[in-house]
C-alpha positions in Angstrom: 49.2 -150.9 221.1 50.0 -148.8 217.7 49.2 -145.7 217.1 49.8 -145.1 213.7 46.6 -144.2 212.1 44.8 -146.7 209.9 45.2 -145.3 206.2 43.3 -148.1 203.4 44.2 -147.3 199.7 41.9 -147.7 196.9 43.1 -147.7 193.8 46.5 -148.8 195.2 48.5 -150.1 192.1 46.9 -146.7 190.3 49.3 -143.0 190.0 47.3 -142.0 193.1 47.3 -144.7 194.4 51.7 -145.0 193.9 51.7 -141.6 195.1 50.1 -142.0 199.0 52.0 -144.9 199.7 55.2 -143.2 198.2 54.1 -140.1 201.5 53.3 -143.1 203.6 57.0 -144.5 203.0 58.9 -141.2 204.3 56.3 -141.4 207.0 55.9 -144.7 208.5 56.2 -143.4 212.6 52.9 -141.6 211.5 50.4 -144.9 209.6 49.9 -148.6 208.8 48.8 -149.4 205.4 45.4 -151.5 206.7 43.6 -151.7 203.2 44.9 -152.4 199.3 42.5 -152.7 196.8 43.3 -153.1 193.3 41.8 -154.7 190.1 44.2 -156.5 187.6 47.4 -154.8 188.5 48.5 -158.6 189.8 52.2 -158.1 189.7 52.8 -154.5 191.4 49.7 -155.9 193.7 51.9 -158.8 195.0 55.0 -155.9 195.7 52.4 -153.6 197.5 51.0 -156.7 199.6 54.9 -157.6 200.6 56.1 -154.5 201.4 53.3 -153.2 203.4 51.0 -156.4 204.9 47.9 -154.8 205.0 45.5 -156.7 207.2 42.7 -156.8 203.7 43.1 -156.5 200.5 40.1 -156.6 197.8 41.1 -157.7 193.9 37.8 -157.1 192.1 39.4 -159.5 188.9 38.2 -162.8 189.6 42.1 -164.3 188.1 44.1 -162.2 190.3 41.8 -162.3 193.3 41.9 -166.1 193.1 46.3 -166.2 192.5 46.2 -163.3 195.8 43.6 -165.6 197.7 46.0 -168.8 197.4 49.1 -166.8 198.2 48.5 -165.1 201.0 46.3 -167.1 203.2 46.9 -165.4 206.2 45.3 -161.9 204.7 41.7 -161.1 204.3 41.2 -161.0 201.1 37.8 -160.5 199.4 36.5 -159.7 196.2 33.0 -158.2 196.1 32.3 -154.9 197.9 29.8 -157.0 200.1 31.5 -159.0 201.2 34.0 -157.0 202.7 30.9 -155.0 204.3 29.4 -158.2 205.8 32.9 -158.5 207.6 34.1 -155.0 208.5 29.9 -154.6 210.2 30.8 -157.7 212.0 34.3 -156.6 213.3 33.8 -153.1 214.2 36.3 -152.2 211.7 37.0 -148.4 211.0 40.3 -146.5 209.4 41.2 -142.5 210.1 41.7 -142.2 206.4 40.4 -143.3 203.1 42.4 -142.8 199.7 39.5 -143.3 197.0 41.9 -143.7 193.3 39.4 -146.1 192.4 39.0 -145.2 188.4 35.8 -144.5 186.5 32.2 -144.7 188.0 32.9 -147.7 189.8 34.4 -144.6 192.5 30.7 -145.0 193.4 30.3 -148.5 195.3 33.5 -147.6 197.0 32.9 -143.5 198.3 29.2 -145.1 199.6 31.0 -148.0 201.4 34.2 -146.6 203.2 32.3 -143.2 204.0 30.6 -145.4 206.4 34.1 -147.0 208.3 36.8 -143.3 207.3 37.0 -140.2 209.4 38.0 -139.3 205.7 37.7 -139.6 202.5 40.2 -138.1 200.2 38.3 -138.3 196.7 40.4 -138.4 193.8 37.6 -140.4 192.2 35.4 -137.9 190.1 32.2 -140.3 189.3 31.7 -140.8 193.1 31.0 -137.1 193.4 29.4 -136.7 189.8 27.1 -138.9 190.2 26.7 -139.2 193.8 25.7 -135.6 194.1 24.1 -134.0 197.0 22.7 -137.8 198.0 26.6 -138.7 198.5 27.2 -135.3 200.8 24.2 -136.0 202.5 25.1 -139.7 203.4 28.8 -138.4 204.2 27.1 -136.6 206.7 25.1 -139.2 208.3 28.0 -141.1 208.7 30.4 -138.3 209.9 32.5 -138.4 207.7 35.1 -135.8 206.4 35.4 -135.2 202.3 38.5 -133.9 201.4 39.2 -134.1 197.6 42.4 -134.4 196.4 41.9 -133.1 192.8 44.6 -130.0 192.4 41.5 -127.6 191.5 38.9 -128.8 194.1 42.3 -128.9 197.0 42.6 -125.3 196.0 38.9 -124.3 196.4 38.2 -125.4 199.5 42.0 -123.5 201.3 40.7 -120.4 199.3 36.8 -121.0 200.5 38.8 -121.6 204.7 39.9 -117.6 204.4 37.5 -116.1 202.1 33.8 -115.8 203.4 31.5 -116.8 199.8 29.0 -113.4 200.1 32.0 -111.8 199.5 33.1 -113.6 196.6 32.0 -112.1 192.6 33.1 -115.4 190.5 35.4 -118.2 190.4 37.7 -120.2 187.7 39.1 -123.4 188.3 42.2 -123.4 185.4 42.2 -126.0 182.5 45.9 -126.7 180.4 43.9 -126.7 177.4 45.7 -130.6 177.0 48.0 -131.8 174.0 45.9 -129.9 171.2 45.6 -126.1 172.3 48.0 -124.9 169.6 47.0 -127.7 166.9 44.9 -126.8 164.1 41.8 -129.3 164.0 43.0 -130.7 161.1 46.2 -131.9 163.1 44.3 -133.8 165.8 41.1 -134.6 164.6 41.9 -138.2 164.0 44.9 -138.1 166.7 46.1 -141.3 168.0 46.1 -142.8 171.3 49.8 -142.2 172.4 49.5 -138.5 170.9 46.1 -137.5 172.9 47.1 -139.6 176.3 50.1 -137.6 176.4 49.5 -134.4 178.5 51.5 -131.2 178.5 51.9 -131.1 182.8 50.7 -134.3 184.4 51.4 -137.8 184.4 47.8 -139.0 184.4 45.9 -142.6 183.0 45.0 -142.7 179.9 41.4 -141.9 180.5 41.3 -139.0 182.5 43.6 -138.0 179.9 42.0 -137.7 177.2 39.2 -136.2 178.6 41.4 -133.4 179.5 41.9 -133.4 175.6 38.8 -132.9 174.8 37.7 -130.2 177.5 35.6 -132.8 179.5 37.3 -133.1 182.4 36.8 -129.5 183.3 32.8 -130.1 183.1 33.2 -132.8 185.6 35.0 -130.9 187.8 32.0 -128.1 187.6 29.8 -130.2 188.5 31.7 -131.8 191.2 33.2 -127.9 192.7 29.2 -127.3 193.0 28.2 -130.3 194.8 31.0 -130.4 196.7 31.2 -126.0 198.2 26.7 -125.6 197.4 27.7 -122.9 194.8 25.5 -120.8 193.1 24.6 -121.8 189.5 27.0 -119.4 186.8 30.1 -118.4 189.6 32.3 -120.9 188.6 34.2 -120.6 185.5 37.0 -122.0 182.8 40.4 -120.1 183.0 42.8 -121.8 180.2 46.2 -121.5 182.0 48.5 -123.3 180.0 51.5 -123.4 182.7 49.1 -125.8 185.4 50.8 -123.2 188.2 47.7 -122.2 189.4 44.3 -124.1 190.1 42.0 -121.9 191.5 41.3 -118.4 191.3 38.4 -115.9 193.7 37.1 -112.9 192.3 36.2 -110.6 195.3 33.1 -107.9 194.5 36.1 -105.3 196.0 38.0 -105.9 193.2 40.6 -108.0 194.6 41.5 -111.8 194.1 42.5 -114.7 195.1 44.9 -117.2 193.1 46.1 -120.6 194.4 49.0 -122.1 193.2 51.1 -125.4 193.7 53.7 -127.1 191.4 52.0 -129.5 188.6 52.5 -132.5 191.3 49.8 -134.3 192.8 51.9 -135.1 195.5 51.4 -131.9 196.9 47.7 -132.1 197.6 47.9 -135.9 198.8 51.0 -134.7 201.2 48.7 -132.1 203.0 45.7 -133.7 203.0 47.3 -137.2 204.9 49.9 -135.0 207.2 49.2 -132.9 209.7 52.4 -130.6 208.8 54.2 -131.3 206.1 57.5 -129.6 205.2 57.9 -129.8 201.6 61.5 -130.2 198.9 62.4 -127.0 197.9 61.5 -128.3 194.6 58.4 -128.3 195.7 57.9 -124.9 196.6 55.5 -122.6 194.0 58.4 -120.0 192.8 61.1 -121.1 195.0 63.8 -120.9 192.2 65.1 -117.7 190.1 64.0 -119.1 187.0 62.1 -116.7 184.5 58.1 -117.4 186.0 55.3 -116.6 182.9 51.6 -117.4 184.2 49.0 -116.7 181.1 44.7 -116.9 181.7 42.6 -116.9 178.5 39.2 -117.7 177.7 39.3 -117.5 174.0 41.2 -121.2 173.3 37.5 -122.3 175.1 35.9 -121.9 171.8 38.1 -124.6 170.5 36.2 -127.3 172.3 32.5 -127.0 171.3 31.6 -129.3 173.6 31.7 -127.0 176.8 29.3 -124.6 176.0 26.9 -127.3 175.8 27.9 -129.7 178.2 27.5 -126.5 180.3 24.3 -126.0 179.4 23.0 -129.7 179.8 24.3 -129.9 183.1 21.4 -127.9 184.0 18.9 -130.4 184.2 20.1 -131.3 187.6 21.6 -134.9 189.4 20.6 -137.5 186.2 21.7 -135.6 183.2 25.1 -135.3 185.8 24.8 -139.2 185.3 23.7 -139.3 181.8 26.5 -137.1 181.2 29.5 -139.0 183.1 28.1 -143.0 181.7 28.0 -141.5 177.4 31.7 -139.9 178.0 32.9 -143.3 179.3 31.1 -145.1 176.8 32.6 -143.0 174.1 36.3 -142.7 175.4 36.0 -147.1 175.7 35.5 -146.8 172.2 38.5 -144.4 171.2 41.2 -146.4 173.7 39.5 -149.3 171.3 40.3 -147.6 168.3 36.8 -148.3 167.8 36.1 -144.7 167.1 38.5 -141.3 166.0 39.3 -139.0 168.3 37.3 -135.9 166.8 34.0 -138.5 167.0 34.4 -138.6 171.2 33.2 -134.4 170.9 30.7 -135.5 168.0 28.5 -137.8 169.8 28.7 -136.0 173.0 27.4 -133.0 171.4 24.7 -135.2 169.3 23.6 -137.1 172.1 23.2 -134.1 174.8 21.3 -131.9 172.5 18.7 -135.0 171.9 15.1 -133.9 172.8 14.3 -137.3 174.4 18.1 -137.3 176.5 17.3 -134.1 177.9 13.2 -135.2 178.8 14.6 -137.8 180.4 17.4 -136.1 182.5 15.0 -133.8 184.8 13.3 -136.7 186.0 14.9 -136.1 189.7 16.9 -139.1 191.6 16.5 -138.9 195.6 18.2 -142.5 196.8 21.5 -144.7 195.7 19.2 -147.3 193.9 18.2 -144.8 191.9 21.8 -142.8 190.8 22.0 -146.6 190.3 18.5 -147.3 188.3 20.0 -144.4 186.5 23.2 -145.6 185.2 21.8 -148.6 184.0 19.2 -146.5 182.3 21.4 -144.4 180.9 23.6 -147.0 179.6 20.1 -148.9 178.0 19.7 -145.3 175.9 23.1 -144.9 175.0 23.1 -148.1 173.3 19.7 -147.4 171.5 20.6 -143.9 170.6 23.9 -144.6 169.5 
């Protein structure tokens, strides 16, 4: 009988999913890739299926699903989460760790489903926490599923909270690189092309999250995430601009001391630590393990460059429905930009316009109490955005 731990990877063909598989490659004696999930990247998907031979595959793109289903007749291939859930329930299947690396709001359905069948849910999908909120946290608790964030900021916060009594904390910072336009004047980037916006100075990321980094919206999502995950007091969490992307979380104590948690700007570090019980990194991965001069800078003045920050931080105080609306609206605008239907500056312009609209604010003050209402709020937000934009 195999003693290998069963791993499922949702979004296996994306950057995070590939990272997870690369780490598993170096620890084959410990893990079994039990499930892979992807959408349209059928070429890479086929390569992964052939290499890892998972028992289960979920392919959400209909055309890709038909090809995979026909090619791998001895593999259980599903095209909907409902069909997969029915099968898992019937045969009492579970996973040791599930990595949620599906991009976008679709991650919400994956999060609620796989938390039922996973001991650990390692989350890189912001939307599942931003939209799911405390309802999602309670759902995971009910199924004894442990949430393990693998975004560098939240991973580092989690590690700091393991050694620091939260009652001794004065305030907390997560850091932001400032994106590709931090040192540029507005006239140099307000109509920036997609290849400019998605060229992050420090991280290799997908197009959507790269755009969110350039607008600073990504940090608003991360503040919502941190508040939900760690049940933080309102206003205790803020943003520091840190162009080097080495320090990811800072905790200031009431006694004047501060803790900073740093790691090299590689997602493989929090992923490895989340996957493996004992981790031995290469020397190249260890922070300050070289003789080069390392400069670390922190400041908040540059945040004024991003007008959306103050507006969004005020807006999200309206509760979970405001988080959902903000998520849906930003998705809509970034999609328009990536499809060349609006200019870069219009993302922030339209965000501010909508987030200060009285009709929107009043709508967002209504409470959300269960998963069905989360889904309904997503649909309602899309309708409202369609009518107001």
